[in-house]
N, CA, C and O of each residue as an XYZ file, in Angstrom:
752
protein
N     -18.937     -2.194     -8.531
C     -19.437     -0.958     -7.981
C     -19.278     -0.983     -6.467
O     -19.615     -1.972     -5.817
N     -18.771      0.094     -5.915
C     -18.543      0.185     -4.469
C     -19.857      0.072     -3.715
O     -20.908      0.493     -4.199
N     -19.779     -0.501     -2.527
C     -20.959     -0.680     -1.686
C     -21.342      0.583     -0.931
O     -22.361      0.610     -0.241
N     -20.543      1.617     -1.055
C     -20.838      2.916     -0.448
C     -20.640      3.957     -1.533
O     -19.844      3.748     -2.449
N     -21.343      5.064     -1.449
C     -21.156      6.103     -2.472
C     -19.702      6.577     -2.524
O     -19.024      6.680     -1.501
N     -19.251      6.857     -3.729
C     -17.906      7.383     -3.926
C     -18.034      8.901     -4.043
O     -18.511      9.427     -5.049
N     -17.597      9.585     -2.997
C     -17.661     11.043     -2.970
C     -16.539     11.607     -3.846
O     -15.571     10.917     -4.164
N     -16.691     12.855     -4.219
C     -15.669     13.537     -5.018
C     -15.150     14.740     -4.233
O     -15.638     15.052     -3.147
N     -14.180     15.387     -4.792
C     -13.613     16.592     -4.176
C     -14.704     17.616     -3.898
O     -14.702     18.269     -2.855
N     -15.620     17.751     -4.822
C     -16.679     18.751     -4.683
C     -17.647     18.423     -3.537
O     -18.330     19.311     -3.029
N     -17.704     17.163     -3.137
C     -18.573     16.765     -2.024
C     -17.974     17.120     -0.664
O     -18.674     17.109      0.348
N     -16.690     17.432     -0.642
C     -15.996     17.707      0.613
C     -16.242     19.140      1.074
O     -16.489     20.028      0.259
N     -16.174     19.359      2.386
C     -16.180     20.745      2.858
C     -14.927     21.455      2.332
O     -13.904     20.820      2.079
N     -15.017     22.723      2.176
C     -13.926     23.525      1.596
C     -12.579     23.258      2.272
O     -11.558     23.162      1.591
N     -12.565     23.138      3.601
C     -11.293     22.983      4.319
C     -10.599     21.645      4.042
O      -9.424     21.497      4.381
N     -11.283     20.668      3.439
C     -10.660     19.384      3.133
C     -10.278     19.226      1.655
O      -9.684     18.218      1.272
N     -10.608     20.192      0.851
C     -10.312     20.071     -0.580
C      -8.816     20.129     -0.871
O      -8.342     19.467     -1.794
N      -8.077     20.899     -0.108
C      -6.620     20.938     -0.292
C      -6.018     19.568      0.024
O      -5.084     19.130     -0.647
N      -6.550     18.895      1.044
C      -6.085     17.543      1.377
C      -6.397     16.589      0.228
O      -5.570     15.742     -0.111
N      -7.565     16.714     -0.368
C      -7.909     15.892     -1.538
C      -6.875     16.109     -2.644
O      -6.419     15.155     -3.274
N      -6.514     17.361     -2.872
C      -5.534     17.678     -3.911
C      -4.178     17.044     -3.614
O      -3.500     16.588     -4.535
N      -3.771     17.007     -2.347
C      -2.511     16.336     -1.971
C      -2.654     14.827     -2.138
O      -1.719     14.151     -2.568
N      -3.840     14.300     -1.793
C      -4.088     12.860     -1.903
C      -3.913     12.388     -3.339
O      -3.317     11.334     -3.564
N      -4.413     13.134     -4.314
C      -4.318     12.663     -5.698
C      -2.881     12.667     -6.202
O      -2.578     11.968     -7.169
N      -1.991     13.426     -5.585
C      -0.576     13.353     -5.971
C       0.072     12.081     -5.440
O       1.134     11.682     -5.919
N      -0.551     11.441     -4.460
C      -0.067     10.196     -3.875
C      -0.276      9.024     -4.832
O       0.468      8.044     -4.799
N      -1.282      9.133     -5.672
C      -1.599      8.076     -6.626
C      -3.075      8.115     -6.965
O      -3.809      8.962     -6.456
N      -3.517      7.203     -7.824
C      -4.920      7.200     -8.250
C      -5.836      6.530     -7.216
O      -6.357      5.437     -7.440
N      -6.014      7.202     -6.098
C      -6.790      6.634     -4.999
C      -8.125      7.352     -4.797
O      -8.683      7.337     -3.700
N      -8.634      7.981     -5.860
C      -9.864      8.753     -5.730
C     -11.041      7.907     -5.251
O     -11.840      8.377     -4.442
N     -11.163      6.673     -5.731
C     -12.293      5.847     -5.314
C     -12.184      5.460     -3.845
O     -13.174      5.515     -3.115
N     -11.002      5.075     -3.409
C     -10.811      4.733     -2.001
C     -11.070      5.948     -1.116
O     -11.804      5.860     -0.132
N     -10.473      7.066     -1.464
C     -10.672      8.289     -0.687
C     -12.126      8.725     -0.732
O     -12.666      9.211      0.261
N     -12.765      8.550     -1.896
C     -14.164      8.923     -2.032
C     -15.087      8.100     -1.155
O     -16.073      8.620     -0.632
N     -14.782      6.820     -0.988
C     -15.572      5.986     -0.079
C     -15.283      6.400      1.365
O     -16.201      6.487      2.181
N     -14.023      6.652      1.679
C     -13.673      7.111      3.026
C     -14.376      8.421      3.368
O     -14.712      8.663      4.527
N     -14.596      9.255      2.373
C     -15.194     10.573      2.592
C     -16.657     10.498      3.047
O     -17.248     11.522      3.390
N     -17.236      9.312      3.053
C     -18.562      9.164      3.642
C     -18.513      9.394      5.147
O     -19.535      9.662      5.780
N     -17.327      9.287      5.706
C     -17.095      9.592      7.125
C     -15.863     10.475      7.159
O     -14.736      9.984      7.100
N     -16.077     11.767      7.254
C     -14.999     12.752      7.077
C     -13.795     12.561      8.004
O     -12.670     12.750      7.543
N     -13.960     12.197      9.280
C     -12.748     11.985     10.092
C     -11.866     10.854      9.548
O     -10.642     10.923      9.659
N     -12.469      9.823      8.966
C     -11.678      8.741      8.381
C     -10.896      9.269      7.189
O      -9.692      9.036      7.084
N     -11.568      9.974      6.292
C     -10.881     10.562      5.150
C      -9.765     11.490      5.603
O      -8.620     11.364      5.166
N     -10.107     12.413      6.475
C      -9.146     13.447      6.867
C      -7.920     12.868      7.563
O      -6.793     13.172      7.175
N      -8.118     12.054      8.565
C      -6.974     11.560      9.338
C      -6.140     10.549      8.550
O      -4.913     10.532      8.652
N      -6.805      9.722      7.775
C      -6.060      8.755      6.970
C      -5.170      9.467      5.957
O      -3.981      9.166      5.847
N      -5.748     10.412      5.218
C      -4.975     11.046      4.160
C      -3.999     12.086      4.683
O      -2.990     12.351      4.030
N      -4.262     12.679      5.832
C      -3.237     13.551      6.437
C      -2.025     12.707      6.824
O      -0.883     13.097      6.585
N      -2.286     11.551      7.423
C      -1.195     10.657      7.813
C      -0.400     10.195      6.591
O       0.825     10.311      6.563
N      -1.097      9.676      5.591
C      -0.396      9.136      4.425
C       0.386     10.195      3.659
O       1.513      9.947      3.231
N      -0.199     11.366      3.485
C       0.526     12.411      2.757
C       1.699     12.938      3.574
O       2.734     13.285      3.006
N       1.558     13.006      4.898
C       2.680     13.445      5.729
C       3.807     12.418      5.697
O       4.974     12.787      5.566
N       3.471     11.136      5.817
C       4.506     10.103      5.742
C       5.211     10.135      4.386
O       6.424      9.939      4.309
N       4.464     10.379      3.333
C       5.053     10.462      2.002
C       5.984     11.667      1.882
O       7.067     11.570      1.306
N       5.554     12.796      2.429
C       6.367     14.015      2.375
C       7.664     13.836      3.165
O       8.731     14.242      2.706
N       7.577     13.236      4.341
C       8.765     13.058      5.185
C       9.671     11.940      4.681
O      10.892     12.038      4.803
N       9.106     10.902      4.127
C       9.833      9.808      3.460
C      11.068      9.315      4.204
O      12.175      9.388      3.669
N      10.904      8.818      5.415
C      12.045      8.226      6.117
C      12.324      6.796      5.642
O      13.418      6.268      5.839
N      11.331      6.186      5.023
C      11.469      4.819      4.529
C      11.586      4.865      3.007
O      10.726      5.441      2.342
N      12.642      4.264      2.446
C      12.768      4.270      0.987
C      11.523      3.683      0.316
O      10.977      2.678      0.771
N      11.091      4.311     -0.751
C       9.868      3.947     -1.467
C       9.871      2.476     -1.886
O       8.836      1.812     -1.827
N      10.996      1.981     -2.296
C      11.077      0.581     -2.742
C      10.609     -0.371     -1.649
O       9.846     -1.298     -1.920
N      11.063     -0.150     -0.410
C      10.709     -1.066      0.673
C       9.253     -0.907      1.082
O       8.584     -1.882      1.427
N       8.773      0.312      1.042
C       7.367      0.557      1.336
C       6.480     -0.173      0.328
O       5.531     -0.856      0.713
N       6.786     -0.030     -0.945
C       5.962     -0.666     -1.976
C       6.087     -2.187     -1.940
O       5.100     -2.889     -2.157
N       7.279     -2.703     -1.672
C       7.428     -4.160     -1.523
C       6.532     -4.672     -0.394
O       5.869     -5.700     -0.530
N       6.523     -3.941      0.719
C       5.702     -4.347      1.862
C       4.224     -4.304      1.514
O       3.492     -5.252      1.799
N       3.782     -3.221      0.903
C       2.360     -3.072      0.588
C       1.896     -4.155     -0.387
O       0.831     -4.740     -0.195
N       2.672     -4.422     -1.412
C       2.267     -5.436     -2.384
C       2.305     -6.825     -1.742
O       1.412     -7.636     -1.989
N       3.309     -7.112     -0.933
C       3.369     -8.422     -0.275
C       2.161     -8.638      0.633
O       1.528     -9.693      0.583
N       1.840     -7.654      1.455
C       0.678     -7.759      2.340
C      -0.589     -7.953      1.509
O      -1.425     -8.797      1.831
N      -0.724     -7.180      0.455
C      -1.926     -7.245     -0.378
C      -2.045     -8.579     -1.101
O      -3.154     -9.059     -1.335
N      -0.917     -9.182     -1.455
C      -0.956    -10.520     -2.044
C      -1.379    -11.556     -1.009
O      -2.184    -12.439     -1.304
N      -0.841    -11.448      0.199
C      -1.246    -12.373      1.264
C      -2.750    -12.276      1.497
O      -3.433    -13.291      1.631
N      -3.257    -11.053      1.544
C      -4.682    -10.824      1.823
C      -5.556    -10.880      0.573
O      -6.773    -10.712      0.655
N      -4.943    -11.112     -0.574
C      -5.643    -11.214     -1.851
C      -6.501     -9.981     -2.137
O      -7.655    -10.090     -2.551
N      -5.913     -8.811     -1.907
C      -6.604     -7.547     -2.176
C      -6.230     -7.063     -3.572
O      -5.169     -6.473     -3.776
N      -7.110     -7.318     -4.520
C      -6.851     -6.934     -5.905
C      -6.666     -5.432     -6.053
O      -5.828     -4.982     -6.833
N      -7.454     -4.648     -5.299
C      -7.356     -3.191     -5.387
C      -5.934     -2.733     -5.069
O      -5.327     -2.003     -5.852
N      -5.407     -3.156     -3.934
C      -4.086     -2.672     -3.512
C      -2.958     -3.206     -4.400
O      -1.991     -2.491     -4.661
N      -3.072     -4.437     -4.860
C      -2.054     -4.961     -5.775
C      -2.064     -4.153     -7.066
O      -1.008     -3.803     -7.592
N      -3.257     -3.858     -7.578
C      -3.351     -3.084     -8.816
C      -2.846     -1.651     -8.638
O      -2.240     -1.087     -9.549
N      -3.094     -1.066     -7.467
C      -2.668      0.312     -7.233
C      -1.164      0.413     -6.985
O      -0.534      1.381     -7.412
N      -0.589     -0.561     -6.309
C       0.815     -0.463     -5.911
C       1.773     -1.261     -6.796
O       2.975     -0.997     -6.786
N       1.272     -2.217     -7.552
C       2.135     -2.952     -8.475
C       2.887     -2.035     -9.426
O       4.097     -2.190     -9.595
N       2.192     -1.069    -10.061
C       2.903     -0.139    -10.950
C       3.955      0.698    -10.229
O       4.949      1.095    -10.836
N       3.748      0.969     -8.947
C       4.760      1.719     -8.191
C       6.018      0.875     -8.017
O       7.126      1.409     -7.959
N       5.846     -0.439     -7.934
C       7.020     -1.319     -7.871
C       7.751     -1.353     -9.210
O       8.971     -1.517     -9.245
N       7.017     -1.200    -10.309
C       7.673     -1.133    -11.626
C       8.642      0.037    -11.659
O       9.742     -0.079    -12.199
N       8.243      1.150    -11.090
C       9.112      2.334    -11.023
C      10.357      2.013    -10.205
O      11.433      2.555    -10.461
N      10.206      1.131     -9.222
C      11.325      0.761     -8.352
C      12.145     -0.410     -8.913
O      13.037     -0.921     -8.235
N      11.847     -0.831    -10.135
C      12.667     -1.845    -10.795
C      12.176     -3.270    -10.666
O      12.892     -4.195    -11.050
N      10.997     -3.479    -10.147
C      10.426     -4.833    -10.045
C       9.380     -4.965    -11.143
O       8.449     -4.162    -11.217
N       9.529     -5.969    -11.993
C       8.604     -6.143    -13.111
C       7.192     -6.453    -12.608
O       6.994     -6.821    -11.450
N       6.235     -6.298    -13.493
C       4.841     -6.632    -13.152
C       4.739     -8.098    -12.738
O       4.058     -8.425    -11.766
N       5.407     -8.969    -13.467
C       5.408    -10.388    -13.125
C       6.102    -10.607    -11.777
O       5.664    -11.421    -10.964
N       7.180     -9.872    -11.558
C       7.894     -9.974    -10.290
C       7.040     -9.533     -9.115
O       7.102    -10.126     -8.038
N       6.242     -8.492     -9.320
C       5.341     -8.023     -8.259
C       4.300     -9.084     -7.931
O       3.937     -9.264     -6.768
N       3.820     -9.786     -8.949
C       2.783    -10.802     -8.730
C       3.325    -12.041     -8.011
O       2.550    -12.824     -7.463
N       4.651    -12.224     -8.011
C       5.239    -13.428     -7.412
C       6.076    -13.129     -6.167
O       6.955    -13.912     -5.809
N       5.808    -12.009     -5.512
C       6.590    -11.643     -4.321
C       6.502    -12.661     -3.198
O       7.438    -12.791     -2.408
N       5.400    -13.380     -3.114
C       5.266    -14.336     -2.014
C       6.251    -15.492     -2.135
O       6.481    -16.216     -1.167
N       6.828    -15.666     -3.306
C       7.919    -16.633     -3.491
C       9.240    -15.884     -3.331
O      10.130    -15.982     -4.176
N       9.351    -15.139     -2.240
C      10.479    -14.238     -2.008
C      11.819    -14.947     -1.899
O      12.842    -14.385     -2.290
N      11.837    -16.165     -1.378
C      13.112    -16.853     -1.164
C      13.852    -17.112     -2.474
O      15.082    -17.090     -2.509
N      13.104    -17.359     -3.552
C      13.720    -17.688     -4.842
C      13.499    -16.607     -5.888
O      13.665    -16.849     -7.083
N      13.127    -15.430     -5.443
C      12.753    -14.367     -6.380
C      13.999    -13.748     -7.009
O      14.836    -13.188     -6.301
N      14.130    -13.844     -8.345
C      15.355    -13.367     -8.999
C      15.499    -11.844     -9.038
O      16.601    -11.350     -9.275
N      14.428    -11.089     -8.814
C      14.502     -9.629     -8.903
C      14.761     -8.964     -7.550
O      14.939     -7.748     -7.481
N      14.783     -9.751     -6.482
C      14.906     -9.175     -5.145
C      16.318     -9.290     -4.599
O      16.975    -10.321     -4.745
N      16.775     -8.215     -3.966
C      18.042     -8.254     -3.231
C      17.789     -8.942     -1.901
O      16.642     -9.221     -1.553
N      18.849     -9.216     -1.158
C      18.677     -9.816      0.167
C      17.852     -8.913      1.085
O      17.038     -9.402      1.868
N      18.058     -7.603      0.992
C      17.294     -6.678      1.819
C      15.822     -6.648      1.383
O      14.929     -6.596      2.229
N      15.569     -6.679      0.088
C      14.189     -6.771     -0.407
C      13.506     -8.011      0.175
O      12.365     -7.951      0.633
N      14.223     -9.125      0.147
C      13.665    -10.383      0.656
C      13.334    -10.269      2.140
O      12.316    -10.797      2.588
N      14.174     -9.590      2.901
C      13.913     -9.391      4.319
C      12.632     -8.578      4.520
O      11.819     -8.900      5.386
N      12.457     -7.541      3.732
C      11.255     -6.704      3.837
C      10.009     -7.525      3.509
O       9.003     -7.426      4.210
N      10.065     -8.318      2.472
C       8.918     -9.147      2.099
C       8.665    -10.196      3.174
O       7.520    -10.418      3.567
N       9.718    -10.837      3.649
C       9.570    -11.837      4.707
C       8.915    -11.218      5.944
O       8.007    -11.810      6.526
N       9.372    -10.031      6.344
C       8.812     -9.337      7.499
C       7.354     -8.959      7.256
O       6.520     -9.093      8.152
N       7.048     -8.493      6.062
C       5.676     -8.119      5.721
C       4.732     -9.303      5.840
O       3.630     -9.175      6.373
N       5.159    -10.442      5.349
C       4.349    -11.658      5.435
C       4.187    -12.070      6.900
O       3.096    -12.455      7.322
N       5.270    -11.990      7.670
C       5.211    -12.372      9.083
C       4.264    -11.474      9.869
O       3.462    -11.964     10.664
N       4.348    -10.165      9.653
C       3.478     -9.233     10.375
C       2.017     -9.456      9.971
O       1.114     -9.274     10.788
N       1.789     -9.839      8.746
C       0.431    -10.050      8.244
C      -0.146    -11.386      8.687
O      -1.316    -11.467      9.058
N       0.656    -12.413      8.649
C       0.143    -13.763      8.882
C       0.464    -14.342     10.256
O      -0.295    -15.155     10.784
N       1.581    -13.924     10.831
C       2.041    -14.528     12.089
C       2.516    -13.465     13.068
O       3.547    -13.635     13.718
N       1.765    -12.361     13.178
C       2.192    -11.215     13.982
C       2.541    -11.591     15.415
O       3.395    -10.948     16.026
N       1.909    -12.601     15.955
C       2.195    -12.998     17.335
C       3.389    -13.939     17.441
O       3.705    -14.421     18.529
N       4.046    -14.199     16.331
C       5.206    -15.095     16.338
C       6.468    -14.442     15.787
O       7.453    -15.133     15.528
N       6.456    -13.127     15.604
C       7.643    -12.434     15.103
C       8.655    -12.372     16.251
O       8.360    -11.821     17.312
N       9.813    -12.921     16.043
C      10.828    -13.069     17.086
C      11.882    -11.961     17.032
O      11.998    -11.237     16.043
N      12.636    -11.852     18.109
C      13.691    -10.844     18.219
C      14.725    -10.975     17.108
O      15.283     -9.970     16.667
N      14.987    -12.178     16.657
C      15.987    -12.375     15.605
C      15.615    -11.605     14.334
O      16.492    -11.086     13.643
N      14.341    -11.532     14.033
C      13.896    -10.773     12.853
C      14.223     -9.296     13.040
O      14.657     -8.631     12.099
N      14.018     -8.777     14.256
C      14.303     -7.361     14.509
C      15.795     -7.076     14.454
O      16.204     -6.002     14.011
N      16.601     -8.010     14.892
C      18.052     -7.820     14.782
C      18.461     -7.720     13.316
O      19.308     -6.902     12.957
N      17.863     -8.547     12.480
C      18.154     -8.484     11.049
C      17.682     -7.153     10.466
O      18.385     -6.547      9.657
N      16.493     -6.693     10.873
C      15.980     -5.402     10.396
C      16.863     -4.254     10.862
O      17.152     -3.339     10.092
N      17.297     -4.299     12.133
C      18.121     -3.214     12.693
C      19.481     -3.081     12.002
O      20.120     -2.031     12.070
N      19.908     -4.135     11.349
C      21.175     -4.058     10.605
C      21.046     -3.145      9.379
O      22.051     -2.722      8.806
N      19.806     -2.845      8.984
C      19.583     -2.061      7.761
C      18.709     -0.821      7.953
O      18.780      0.126      7.170
N      17.888     -0.837      8.999
C      16.902      0.230      9.181
C      17.025      0.858     10.558
O      17.392      0.195     11.528
N      16.715      2.143     10.630
C      16.662      2.844     11.915
C      15.403      2.423     12.670
O      14.518      1.779     12.107
N      15.335      2.787     13.933
C      14.135      2.482     14.726
C      12.912      3.149     14.104
O      11.850      2.533     14.013
N      13.053      4.401     13.674
C      11.930      5.109     13.047
C      11.470      4.382     11.782
O      10.271      4.284     11.524
N      12.404      3.883     11.010
C      12.046      3.156      9.789
C      11.340      1.842     10.104
O      10.386      1.471      9.422
N      11.802      1.139     11.130
C      11.161     -0.128     11.515
C       9.748      0.132     12.023
O       8.824     -0.617     11.705
N       9.579      1.186     12.810
C       8.245      1.521     13.314
C       7.326      1.870     12.146
O       6.194      1.391     12.079
N       7.811      2.701     11.229
C       6.964      3.055     10.089
C       6.666      1.850      9.213
O       5.528      1.672      8.778
N       7.662      1.024      8.948
C       7.437     -0.169      8.135
C       6.372     -1.054      8.782
O       5.469     -1.541      8.101
N       6.477     -1.259     10.077
C       5.505     -2.094     10.788
C       4.114     -1.468     10.725
O       3.129     -2.159     10.466
N       4.038     -0.150     10.963
C       2.752      0.539     10.916
C       2.131      0.440      9.525
O       0.939      0.169      9.386
N       2.955      0.662      8.495
C       2.427      0.633      7.137
C       1.972     -0.763      6.737
O       0.998     -0.909      5.999
N       2.666     -1.793      7.217
C       2.237     -3.172      6.956
C       0.885     -3.428      7.618
O      -0.029     -3.954      6.982
N       0.757     -3.061      8.884
C      -0.501     -3.261      9.601
C      -1.627     -2.430      8.981
O      -2.749     -2.915      8.830
N      -1.330     -1.193      8.628
C      -2.325     -0.318      8.018
C      -2.758     -0.863      6.662
O      -3.934     -0.776      6.307
N      -1.839     -1.411      5.918
C      -2.174     -1.994      4.620
C      -3.179     -3.130      4.791
O      -4.101     -3.270      3.987
N      -3.006     -3.935      5.828
C      -3.977     -4.998      6.097
C      -5.369     -4.425      6.327
O      -6.361     -4.990      5.866
N      -5.443     -3.306      7.038
C      -6.737     -2.650      7.265
C      -7.295     -2.127      5.938
O      -8.484     -2.285      5.662
N      -6.445     -1.508      5.121
C      -6.896     -1.025      3.812
C      -7.391     -2.184      2.949
O      -8.405     -2.062      2.262
N      -6.672     -3.313      2.986
C      -7.095     -4.477      2.206
C      -8.524     -4.866      2.563
O      -9.349     -5.105      1.680
N      -8.810     -4.930      3.842
C     -10.151     -5.324      4.275
C     -11.188     -4.267      3.894
O     -12.267     -4.596      3.400
N     -10.855     -3.005      4.124
C     -11.750     -1.902      3.778
C     -12.104     -1.952      2.288
O     -13.277     -1.908      1.919
N     -11.087     -2.043      1.449
C     -11.298     -2.030     -0.002
C     -12.096     -3.239     -0.474
O     -12.989     -3.103     -1.311
N     -11.785     -4.407      0.049
C     -12.484     -5.614     -0.391
C     -13.924     -5.652      0.104
O     -14.836     -5.941     -0.671
N     -14.136     -5.367      1.373
C     -15.491     -5.433      1.922
C     -16.409     -4.408      1.255
O     -17.562     -4.710      0.948
N     -15.896     -3.202      1.032
C     -16.712     -2.153      0.422
C     -16.610     -2.143     -1.104
O     -17.175     -1.268     -1.761
N     -15.897     -3.106     -1.660
C     -15.750     -3.291     -3.110
C     -15.318     -1.999     -3.811
O     -15.910     -1.581     -4.806
N     -14.273     -1.386     -3.264
C     -13.712     -0.185     -3.881
C     -13.048     -0.598     -5.186
O     -12.265     -1.548     -5.227
N     -13.368      0.120     -6.235
C     -12.839     -0.219     -7.550
C     -11.581      0.579     -7.857
O     -11.408      1.701     -7.380
N     -10.719     -0.009     -8.651
C      -9.481      0.623     -9.086
C      -9.805      1.745    -10.058
O     -10.640      1.589    -10.949
N      -9.137      2.873     -9.877
C      -9.187      3.940    -10.874
C      -8.203      3.517    -11.946
O      -6.991      3.520    -11.730
N      -8.725      3.158    -13.085
C      -7.851      2.627    -14.130
C      -7.154      3.756    -14.860
O      -7.780      4.682    -15.376
N      -5.828      3.646    -14.883
C      -5.017      4.589    -15.638
C      -3.872      3.821    -16.251
O      -3.475      2.787    -15.714
N      -3.337      4.281    -17.339
C      -2.248      3.552    -17.990
C      -1.041      3.410    -17.080
O      -0.677      4.344    -16.366
N      -0.426      2.241    -17.108
C       0.815      2.031    -16.367
C       1.974      2.550    -17.206
O       1.776      3.142    -18.266
N       3.179      2.319    -16.717
C       4.366      2.781    -17.444
C       4.456      2.185    -18.839
O       4.943      2.829    -19.769
N       3.986      0.956    -18.979
C       4.077      0.304    -20.280
C       2.920      0.665    -21.196
O       2.872      0.220    -22.343
N       1.983      1.473    -20.695
C       0.873      1.911    -21.511
C      -0.353      1.026    -21.395
O      -1.402      1.360    -21.945
N      -0.250     -0.094    -20.694
C      -1.417     -0.955    -20.516
C      -2.109     -0.624    -19.210
O      -1.521     -0.010    -18.319
N      -3.346     -1.029    -19.105
C      -4.136     -0.762    -17.926
C      -4.065     -1.965    -17.014
O      -4.173     -3.096    -17.488
N      -3.882     -1.757    -15.694
C      -3.840     -2.897    -14.787
C      -5.142     -3.670    -14.850
O      -6.224     -3.084    -14.885
N      -5.030     -4.993    -14.864
C      -6.251     -5.794    -14.860
C      -6.552     -6.204    -13.429
O      -5.661     -6.591    -12.672
N      -7.812     -6.111    -13.082
C      -8.233     -6.441    -11.731
C      -9.513     -7.225    -11.824
O     -10.453     -6.822    -12.509
N      -9.552     -8.343    -11.138
C     -10.797     -9.115    -11.095
C     -11.810     -8.358    -10.270
O     -11.473     -7.770     -9.242
N     -13.019     -8.371    -10.709
C     -14.089     -7.676     -9.969
C     -14.451     -8.501     -8.760
O     -14.515     -9.728     -8.824
N     -14.690     -7.810     -7.643
C     -15.083     -8.517     -6.416
C     -16.546     -8.834     -6.439
O     -17.064     -9.427     -5.493
């Protein structure tokens, strides 16, 4: 059970209900958004940003999801792994493959570019003060400046979400995955 009340669409002021409706198209994040809604500027600005980034989509979904799951595995955020693991299934990474992303060097389901994204995600999460220019040269061979900025922002933001979700014990909205099973998540 979350440590803060989980608000619903009906709890929001009228002008934010359309944003709630856009948020639910992003994925099953009602519990996270509902906890954020205890402080309306957090709900509003976070979900305006996320839905706008999703609409504009300058970064391919596969790399975004690889980054989010890798960061969430490093930070051991069950909520984010459960929410984004199924999105990686859509991108061709098996459930087992998503759970083993931290072994990126030997991962049989990852391309060289996938491995670079995971490596960068781990570096930004664990060794942000040691990321060297050589890593950026490798990234620039595949991504535009806008994509690198967004990838970096989303990695850093995911770390914040990991902490928010874990500290406030936000629970996963359980829904069937592509295979028809429900993601399993250990309770915090």
